[in-house]
C-alpha positions as CSV (number, residue, x, y, z in Angstrom):
1,M,209.9,5.4,31.2
2,N,209.4,1.7,32.2
3,L,212.0,-0.1,30.2
4,P,211.7,-3.8,29.1
5,D,213.2,-6.2,31.6
6,R,216.2,-6.7,29.4
7,Y,217.5,-3.2,30.1
8,T,218.3,-1.7,33.4
9,S,219.2,2.0,34.1
10,T,222.7,2.9,35.1
11,G,221.4,6.2,36.4
12,V,223.3,8.1,33.7
13,S,221.2,10.3,31.4
14,T,221.3,13.4,29.4
15,S,218.6,15.6,27.7
16,G,218.9,17.3,24.4
17,G,216.7,19.8,22.5
18,M,214.6,16.9,21.0
19,G,215.3,13.7,22.9
20,D,216.5,12.1,26.1
21,I,219.4,9.7,26.3
22,S,219.9,7.1,29.0
23,V,222.9,4.8,29.6
24,C,221.5,1.4,30.3
25,L,222.9,-2.2,30.8
26,D,221.8,-4.9,28.4
27,T,221.5,-7.8,30.8
28,H,221.3,-10.4,28.0
29,L,224.7,-9.4,26.5
30,S,226.3,-7.7,29.5
31,R,227.0,-4.5,27.7
32,K,226.2,-0.8,28.1
33,V,223.8,0.6,25.5
34,I,222.1,4.0,24.8
35,I,218.3,4.2,25.0
36,K,217.1,7.2,23.0
37,T,213.4,8.6,23.4
38,L,211.8,11.8,22.1
39,K,210.6,14.4,24.4
40,S,206.9,14.9,24.8
41,G,205.3,16.9,21.9
42,Q,208.1,15.9,19.4
43,D,207.1,14.4,16.1
44,D,207.5,10.6,16.1
45,R,208.8,10.9,12.5
46,R,212.2,11.8,13.9
47,L,212.6,8.5,15.6
48,I,211.2,6.6,12.5
49,D,213.6,8.6,10.3
50,E,216.6,7.8,12.5
51,R,215.7,4.0,12.7
52,K,215.1,3.9,8.8
53,A,218.6,5.6,8.3
54,L,220.6,3.5,10.7
55,L,219.1,0.2,9.6
56,K,220.8,0.7,6.3
57,L,224.3,1.7,7.7
58,R,227.2,-0.5,8.7
59,S,230.3,1.6,9.2
60,K,232.9,1.9,11.9
61,H,232.4,5.6,11.7
62,V,228.6,5.6,12.3
63,V,226.7,4.7,15.5
64,Q,225.1,1.3,15.4
65,L,221.6,0.6,15.9
66,F,220.8,-2.4,18.0
67,D,217.0,-2.5,18.5
68,L,213.7,-0.7,18.7
69,V,211.8,-1.2,21.9
70,E,208.6,-0.1,23.5
71,S,208.2,0.9,27.1
72,N,205.9,-1.2,29.5
73,D,203.9,2.0,30.4
74,A,200.2,2.4,29.9
75,S,200.9,4.5,27.0
76,P,203.8,2.6,25.3
77,Q,206.7,4.9,24.2
78,K,209.1,3.9,21.4
79,A,212.9,4.0,22.0
80,L,216.0,3.3,20.1
81,V,218.6,1.0,21.5
82,L,222.1,2.3,20.2
83,E,225.7,1.5,20.6
84,F,227.3,3.0,23.6
85,I,230.5,4.8,22.7
86,E,233.0,5.2,25.6
87,G,234.6,8.5,24.8
88,K,233.6,12.1,24.2
89,D,231.9,14.4,21.8
90,L,234.0,16.5,19.6
91,G,234.1,20.3,20.4
92,P,235.5,23.7,19.1
93,A,239.2,24.3,19.0
94,E,240.1,20.8,20.2
95,Y,242.8,20.4,17.5
96,S,245.5,22.3,15.8
97,S,245.8,22.5,12.0
98,G,247.9,19.4,11.2
99,I,248.0,15.6,11.0
100,D,245.6,14.8,14.0
101,H,243.0,17.3,12.7
102,L,243.4,15.7,9.3
103,N,242.9,12.3,10.7
104,V,239.7,13.2,12.5
105,I,238.1,15.0,9.5
106,W,239.1,12.0,7.3
107,Q,237.2,9.7,9.6
108,I,234.1,12.0,9.5
109,S,234.4,11.9,5.7
110,C,234.5,8.1,5.9
111,G,231.3,8.1,7.9
112,L,229.6,10.5,5.6
113,L,230.7,8.5,2.7
114,A,228.9,5.5,4.0
115,I,225.9,7.6,4.7
116,H,225.8,9.2,1.3
117,N,226.5,5.8,-0.4
118,E,223.1,4.7,1.0
119,Q,221.3,7.7,-0.4
120,I,220.9,9.3,3.1
121,I,221.2,12.9,4.0
122,H,222.2,13.4,7.7
123,R,221.1,17.0,7.9
124,D,222.9,17.9,11.3
125,I,226.5,17.4,10.9
126,K,228.4,19.4,13.6
127,P,231.0,18.6,16.2
128,N,228.7,17.5,19.1
129,N,227.0,15.0,16.8
130,V,230.5,13.3,16.3
131,R,232.0,11.3,19.0
132,I,235.5,9.9,19.3
133,D,235.9,6.7,21.3
134,N,238.8,5.7,23.6
135,D,240.7,4.1,20.8
136,G,240.5,7.2,18.6
137,V,237.7,6.0,16.4
138,V,235.3,8.7,15.2
139,K,231.7,8.0,14.9
140,I,228.7,10.1,13.5
141,L,225.6,10.2,15.8
142,D,222.1,11.6,15.9
143,F,220.2,10.8,12.8
144,G,217.0,12.4,14.0
145,L,216.9,14.8,11.1
146,A,218.1,12.3,8.5
147,R,216.2,12.0,5.1
148,S,216.5,9.8,2.0
149,V,217.5,11.4,-1.1
150,G,214.7,12.4,-3.4
151,K,211.1,13.0,-2.5
152,D,211.8,13.0,1.3
153,A,214.5,15.7,0.9
154,N,212.5,18.8,1.5
155,T,211.2,20.9,4.6
156,R,208.9,23.7,5.2
157,S,211.2,25.5,7.6
158,A,214.8,26.0,8.4
159,I,215.9,23.1,10.7
160,G,219.5,22.6,11.8
161,T,222.3,24.4,13.7
162,P,223.2,28.0,12.5
163,G,226.8,28.0,11.4
164,F,226.5,24.6,9.9
165,M,223.5,25.1,7.7
166,A,224.1,25.6,4.1
167,P,222.6,28.9,2.5
168,E,219.8,27.1,0.7
169,L,218.2,25.8,4.0
170,W,217.5,29.4,5.1
171,K,214.6,29.9,2.6
172,S,211.3,30.9,4.1
173,T,209.3,28.7,1.6
174,N,209.4,25.0,1.0
175,V,213.1,23.9,0.8
176,S,214.4,21.0,-1.3
177,F,218.0,19.8,-0.5
178,D,220.4,17.1,-1.3
179,Q,223.6,15.7,0.2
180,S,225.6,18.7,-0.5
181,I,224.1,20.2,2.7
182,D,226.2,17.7,4.6
183,V,229.3,18.7,2.6
184,Y,228.7,22.3,3.6
185,A,228.3,21.1,7.3
186,F,231.4,19.0,7.0
187,A,233.6,22.0,6.1
188,A,232.1,24.1,8.9
189,T,232.9,21.2,11.3
190,A,236.4,20.9,10.1
191,L,236.9,24.7,10.8
192,S,235.2,24.5,14.1
193,L,237.5,21.7,15.4
194,V,240.5,24.2,15.0
195,H,238.7,27.5,16.0
196,N,236.4,28.6,18.9
197,D,234.5,30.8,16.4
198,L,233.5,30.1,12.8
199,P,234.2,32.8,10.3
200,D,231.7,35.7,10.4
201,E,230.3,34.7,7.0
202,L,229.2,31.3,8.3
203,E,227.8,32.7,11.5
204,N,225.6,35.2,9.4
205,W,221.8,34.3,9.0
206,P,221.8,33.2,6.2
207,P,225.5,32.5,5.7
208,L,227.4,34.7,3.3
209,P,230.0,33.5,0.7
210,I,233.6,32.9,1.9
211,A,236.3,34.9,0.1
212,R,238.7,33.0,-2.0
213,G,241.7,32.1,0.0
214,A,240.2,33.0,3.3
215,L,240.6,29.6,4.8
216,K,244.4,29.2,4.4
217,P,245.4,31.4,7.3
218,L,242.9,29.5,9.4
219,L,244.4,26.1,8.6
220,P,248.1,27.0,8.1
221,N,249.4,23.4,8.5
222,T,246.7,21.7,6.4
223,P,247.7,20.5,2.8
224,S,246.6,23.3,0.3
225,D,244.5,21.0,-1.9
226,V,242.4,20.0,1.2
227,V,242.1,23.7,2.2
228,N,240.9,24.3,-1.4
229,L,238.4,21.5,-1.1
230,L,237.0,22.7,2.2
231,E,236.7,26.2,0.6
232,A,234.8,24.6,-2.3
233,C,232.5,22.8,0.3
234,L,231.3,26.2,1.4
235,N,230.2,27.4,-2.1
236,R,227.0,29.2,-2.1
237,L,225.5,26.9,-4.9
238,P,225.2,23.2,-3.9
239,Q,226.1,22.0,-7.4
240,D,229.6,23.7,-7.0
241,R,230.4,21.7,-3.8
242,P,232.7,18.6,-4.2
243,S,231.3,15.2,-3.3
244,I,232.2,13.6,0.0
245,A,234.0,10.8,-2.1
246,I,236.5,13.3,-3.6
247,I,237.0,14.7,-0.1
248,E,237.6,11.4,1.5
249,T,240.0,10.3,-1.3
250,T,242.0,13.5,-1.1
251,I,242.4,13.5,2.6
252,R,243.3,9.8,2.7
253,K,246.1,10.4,0.1
254,H,247.8,13.0,2.4
255,L,247.4,10.7,5.5
256,L,249.2,7.9,3.5
257,K,251.8,10.3,2.0
258,G,254.9,8.3,1.1
259,R,253.5,5.0,2.0
260,H,252.1,3.8,-1.4
261,R,253.9,1.2,-3.5
262,A,253.3,0.5,-7.2
263,L,254.4,-2.8,-8.8
264,L,255.1,-2.8,-12.5
265,T,255.2,-6.4,-14.1
266,L,256.4,-6.9,-17.8
267,G,256.7,-10.7,-18.5
268,S,259.0,-12.1,-15.8
269,S,260.4,-8.7,-15.0
270,T,259.1,-6.6,-12.1
271,H,259.9,-3.1,-10.7
272,E,258.6,-1.3,-7.6
273,I,258.0,2.4,-7.4
274,N,258.0,3.7,-3.8
275,A,259.1,6.6,-1.6
276,K,262.7,5.5,-1.9
277,S,262.5,4.7,-5.7
278,R,260.1,7.4,-7.0
279,S,260.3,6.8,-10.7
280,A,260.7,4.3,-13.4
281,T,260.7,4.1,-17.3
282,V,259.3,1.0,-19.0
283,T,260.3,0.3,-22.5
284,S,259.0,-2.6,-24.8
285,G,261.5,-2.9,-27.5
286,T,260.5,-0.6,-30.4
287,R,256.9,-0.5,-29.5
288,G,257.0,2.3,-27.0
289,S,258.0,3.5,-23.6
290,I,256.4,5.2,-20.5
291,G,257.7,7.0,-17.6
292,I,256.0,7.1,-14.2
293,K,256.6,9.1,-11.1
294,Y,255.5,9.0,-7.5
295,D,255.3,12.4,-5.8
296,G,254.3,10.8,-2.4
297,L,250.6,11.1,-3.1
298,I,249.9,9.9,-6.6
299,F,251.6,8.1,-9.6
300,T,251.5,10.2,-12.7
301,V,252.8,9.8,-16.4
302,T,256.0,11.7,-17.0
303,S,257.0,10.7,-20.5
304,S,255.7,8.5,-23.4
305,S,257.0,7.4,-26.9
306,G,255.6,5.1,-29.5
307,S,252.3,3.4,-29.3
308,V,251.2,3.2,-25.6
309,T,247.6,3.1,-24.0
310,I,246.4,2.7,-20.5
311,N,243.5,0.3,-20.1
312,N,243.1,0.6,-23.9
313,A,242.6,4.4,-23.7
314,P,244.9,7.3,-24.7
315,F,246.4,9.5,-22.0
316,S,248.2,12.7,-21.5
317,L,251.4,13.6,-19.7
318,G,250.7,14.4,-16.1
319,D,247.7,12.0,-15.9
320,E,247.3,10.1,-12.8
321,L,247.5,6.3,-13.3
322,P,244.6,4.2,-12.0
323,A,245.4,2.1,-8.9
324,C,245.1,-1.0,-11.0
325,C,245.6,-0.9,-14.8
326,V,247.1,-2.5,-17.8
327,I,249.7,-0.5,-20.0
328,T,249.7,-1.8,-23.6
329,F,252.6,-1.3,-26.0
330,G,252.0,-1.5,-29.7
331,N,248.8,-1.0,-31.7
332,Q,248.9,-4.4,-33.5
333,N,250.2,-8.0,-32.7
334,P,252.5,-8.7,-31.4
335,R,251.8,-6.3,-28.5
336,S,253.1,-6.4,-24.9
337,F,251.5,-5.7,-21.7
338,V,252.6,-4.2,-18.3
339,T,250.4,-4.6,-15.2
340,F,250.4,-1.7,-12.8
341,D,249.2,-2.3,-9.2
342,V,249.1,0.2,-6.3
343,S,249.2,-1.3,-2.8
344,N,246.4,-0.2,-0.5
345,P,248.0,0.9,2.8
346,E,245.5,1.5,5.5
347,V,245.0,4.7,7.5
348,M,245.2,3.9,11.2
349,S,242.2,5.4,13.0
């Protein structure tokens, strides 16, 4: 391929099933980039779909598209110019069940959340389509199979990687799908990062249901609610799988365990709930009172008396408080108000 003058080859290249990758130097910006082209005979739609998807995405956990160029050959060939990520692709059994694995799959969920928020389906989530850079930042790659949610989300044949393909993709007739296929592949990827071999049920063609509780022995040091979510991701029925937003939120809570702080303000009086001071009871005269407890993950209501609402709505004991809300005491004037604000510590990736 005869590249535009702006790009010079470094001599490093790899070849995949559907495309070729070359590491080049962008002489205008003095930086390395990836030039991606399709193999001869491949449908140009794959490159168009990838460009279409990446143009919508801006996330530190998704590879960045810089440009679309044409070669200077007699029959010009289109190519994508992508971010060069100094690092390595993820692979099987690179992690043990624990905090490092949790951090990596959280970053993958962040990338998928950005993808799904733009109404895109990746369709090929697996370890070697995820790369971790030298600073530990995880990025999702290869949008060659990506489709938009809706009318584009169908195929006439099974395309993907066995072990990571949801059961509904194995039909012999026209197949419609949604973002839940990425959720299924996410769980398979999470398992693959800890074990060389996926469970036999996932390796079957088509995959079989996972028995309830089967993942816990495979992820012994992973929080039980995260394991339960991963198990739910592998449900046979797409509608029974959780959203990637729920997954991201749950994992993030565990990565930030014990680091949250909530500030309660009643008039000129304030009280902080944190890992060292885990509970508080706020009373407003004879109007009512509310007790709040922090378990390291969330803030919940432990007691209540009198007339109390949260954001003008009733609540039950055990409910989780919103990260920012107003607690109202009294059902008629004069009423009193307490603001409740949870800090937003950042996960280091």
